[in-house]
C-alpha positions as CSV (number, residue, x, y, z in Angstrom):
1,X,-39.4,-181.4,77.0
2,X,-37.2,-183.8,74.1
3,X,-39.3,-185.3,71.4
4,X,-37.8,-188.7,70.4
5,X,-37.8,-189.6,66.6
6,X,-41.1,-189.3,65.5
7,X,-42.2,-186.0,67.4
8,X,-43.8,-188.1,70.2
9,X,-43.2,-186.9,73.9
10,X,-42.3,-189.6,76.5
11,X,-45.0,-191.1,78.3
12,X,-43.1,-191.1,81.3
13,X,-42.4,-187.4,81.7
14,X,-46.1,-186.5,81.2
15,X,-47.3,-188.9,84.2
16,X,-45.2,-187.0,86.5
17,X,-46.6,-183.7,85.4
18,X,-49.9,-184.7,85.9
19,X,-49.5,-186.2,89.2
20,X,-47.7,-183.2,90.5
21,X,-50.6,-180.9,88.9
22,X,-53.4,-183.3,90.8
23,X,-51.2,-183.0,93.9
24,X,-51.5,-179.2,93.7
25,X,-54.9,-179.0,93.3
26,X,-56.1,-181.2,96.1
27,X,-53.8,-179.3,98.4
28,X,-55.8,-176.2,98.0
29,X,-57.1,-174.6,101.5
30,X,-60.7,-174.6,102.5
31,X,-61.7,-171.3,104.1
32,X,-64.6,-169.9,106.0
33,X,-65.6,-166.2,105.9
34,X,-67.1,-164.2,109.1
35,X,-68.8,-161.0,109.2
36,X,-67.7,-158.1,110.5
37,X,-68.3,-157.2,114.8
38,X,-67.2,-154.7,116.7
39,X,-64.2,-156.0,117.2
40,X,-63.2,-156.8,114.1
41,X,-64.1,-155.6,110.2
42,X,-63.8,-159.1,108.9
43,X,-62.2,-163.1,109.8
44,X,-61.4,-165.8,107.6
45,X,-60.5,-169.1,108.7
46,X,-58.4,-171.7,106.3
47,X,-57.5,-174.8,106.8
48,X,-55.0,-177.3,104.9
49,X,-57.6,-180.3,104.4
50,X,-61.2,-181.3,105.8
51,X,-62.6,-184.9,106.3
52,X,-65.5,-185.5,104.2
53,X,-68.9,-185.4,105.7
54,X,-69.8,-188.5,107.6
55,X,-73.2,-189.5,108.9
56,X,-74.5,-186.1,108.4
57,X,-71.7,-184.4,110.4
58,X,-69.4,-182.0,108.5
59,X,-65.5,-181.3,109.5
60,X,-64.9,-178.1,107.6
61,X,-63.3,-174.4,109.1
62,X,-66.6,-173.0,110.2
63,X,-66.7,-175.4,113.0
64,X,-63.7,-173.8,115.0
65,X,-65.4,-170.9,115.5
66,X,-69.1,-171.9,116.0
67,X,-69.1,-172.6,119.9
68,X,-70.9,-175.7,119.4
69,X,-68.3,-178.2,120.3
70,X,-68.2,-179.4,116.3
71,X,-65.1,-179.2,115.2
72,X,-62.9,-179.0,112.4
73,X,-60.9,-182.3,111.4
74,X,-58.2,-182.9,109.1
75,X,-58.5,-184.7,106.1
76,X,-55.3,-186.6,104.8
77,X,-54.4,-190.2,105.2
78,X,-52.7,-190.4,108.9
79,X,-53.2,-188.4,111.8
80,X,-52.7,-185.0,110.5
81,X,-48.9,-183.9,111.5
82,X,-47.9,-180.9,109.5
83,X,-51.8,-180.2,108.5
84,X,-52.7,-176.0,109.5
85,X,-55.2,-173.6,110.2
86,X,-54.6,-170.0,109.4
87,X,-56.7,-167.3,110.6
88,X,-56.4,-163.8,109.1
89,X,-58.0,-160.8,110.3
90,X,-58.8,-157.2,108.8
91,X,-59.6,-154.4,111.1
92,X,-58.7,-155.8,114.6
93,X,-57.2,-153.8,117.4
94,X,-54.1,-155.2,118.9
95,X,-54.3,-158.5,120.8
96,X,-51.8,-161.2,122.3
97,X,-53.8,-164.5,122.8
98,X,-55.4,-167.2,121.0
99,X,-58.5,-169.3,122.4
100,X,-58.0,-173.3,121.4
101,X,-60.4,-176.0,122.4
102,X,-58.2,-179.1,121.9
103,X,-60.0,-182.3,120.2
104,X,-63.5,-183.5,119.2
105,X,-65.3,-181.5,122.4
106,X,-68.7,-182.6,121.2
107,X,-68.8,-185.5,124.1
108,X,-65.8,-187.3,125.7
109,X,-66.8,-190.2,123.4
110,X,-65.7,-187.8,120.4
111,X,-62.8,-186.4,122.0
112,X,-61.0,-189.7,122.9
113,X,-62.3,-191.4,119.7
114,X,-60.3,-188.5,117.6
115,X,-56.7,-187.4,117.8
116,X,-56.0,-184.2,119.5
117,X,-52.9,-182.1,119.0
118,X,-50.0,-182.5,121.4
119,X,-47.7,-180.1,119.8
120,X,-48.5,-177.6,117.6
121,X,-46.2,-174.6,115.9
122,X,-48.1,-170.8,116.0
123,X,-46.6,-168.3,114.1
124,X,-48.3,-165.0,113.1
125,X,-47.1,-162.2,110.4
126,X,-45.7,-160.2,113.5
127,X,-43.4,-162.5,115.2
128,X,-41.1,-166.1,115.0
129,X,-42.9,-169.3,115.5
130,X,-43.5,-171.0,118.8
131,X,-43.4,-174.7,119.4
132,X,-46.7,-175.2,122.3
133,X,-47.5,-178.2,124.1
134,X,-51.4,-178.6,124.4
135,X,-52.8,-180.1,127.6
136,X,-55.2,-183.6,126.8
137,X,-58.2,-181.8,127.5
138,X,-61.4,-180.8,126.1
139,X,-61.3,-177.3,128.3
140,X,-60.9,-174.3,126.0
141,X,-57.4,-172.8,127.2
142,X,-55.7,-169.3,125.9
143,X,-52.1,-169.3,124.5
144,X,-49.9,-165.9,124.5
145,X,-48.4,-165.4,121.0
146,X,-45.1,-164.7,120.4
147,X,-43.9,-161.3,121.8
148,X,-46.0,-161.3,124.7
149,X,-47.5,-158.0,123.8
150,X,-50.2,-156.8,122.3
151,X,-49.9,-156.1,118.5
152,X,-51.8,-156.0,115.1
153,X,-51.4,-159.5,114.2
154,X,-53.1,-160.2,110.5
155,X,-52.0,-163.6,110.2
156,X,-52.0,-166.3,112.9
157,X,-51.0,-169.6,111.8
158,X,-51.3,-172.8,113.6
159,X,-49.9,-176.6,112.3
160,X,-49.7,-179.9,113.6
161,X,-46.4,-181.0,114.9
162,X,-47.5,-183.9,117.1
163,X,-50.8,-185.7,118.0
164,X,-51.9,-187.4,121.2
165,X,-53.8,-190.1,119.1
166,X,-57.5,-191.6,118.9
167,X,-58.8,-194.7,120.3
168,X,-60.6,-195.2,117.2
169,X,-59.7,-192.7,114.5
170,X,-56.7,-191.5,113.3
171,X,-58.3,-188.1,112.4
172,X,-57.0,-185.2,114.5
173,X,-59.6,-182.6,114.9
174,X,-59.9,-179.1,117.2
175,X,-63.0,-177.6,118.4
176,X,-62.0,-174.1,118.6
177,X,-59.2,-171.3,117.4
178,X,-60.0,-167.7,117.5
179,X,-57.9,-165.0,118.1
180,X,-59.0,-163.5,121.7
181,X,-60.1,-160.4,120.6
182,X,-61.7,-159.0,124.1
183,X,-59.0,-159.7,126.2
184,X,-57.2,-156.5,125.5
185,X,-60.3,-154.6,125.8
186,X,-61.0,-155.8,129.2
187,X,-57.7,-154.9,130.6
188,X,-58.1,-151.5,129.4
189,X,-61.7,-151.0,130.8
190,X,-60.3,-152.5,134.2
191,X,-57.1,-149.9,134.2
192,X,-60.0,-147.5,133.8
193,X,-62.3,-148.7,136.5
194,X,-64.9,-150.2,135.0
């Protein structure tokens, strides 16, 4: 920074620096860790933003894997374009699919009141990103990852590109995002006659 006459710094240079510092701090990921299972040593789900708790409901990343119909809801102004979910796996076998349950699947009322993901970019540490259009339904679906072959993906990222708008709220929600680790095991068992 340059000093002026008496050695004082220009205030107009400090304000942009402070604004940039606070913007970076407010964009920190929120994460939830899950313990080991027979199929994975460790799993962490991180989200780029979270809607603050309301009426006793919480909207953090743990909801993406609890199976209850609760949801992660992004927490930025607008409909959440660019917000993301990142799944990090340690010690998982090869897999080729992720499971997704779109919207706030707690009830039909909650589903249609909130935004749902229409178009997502899915990328992994092992393949180039692809765009995937999701149906406007709370029914769980599976998405085949880029490459269509089992691989030992360690990082999977889901980024919101477009949404189905909510009838009441601008928040976009997702109720499930998980690696389908059982699919490959089931295929192997079937091939062995089990």
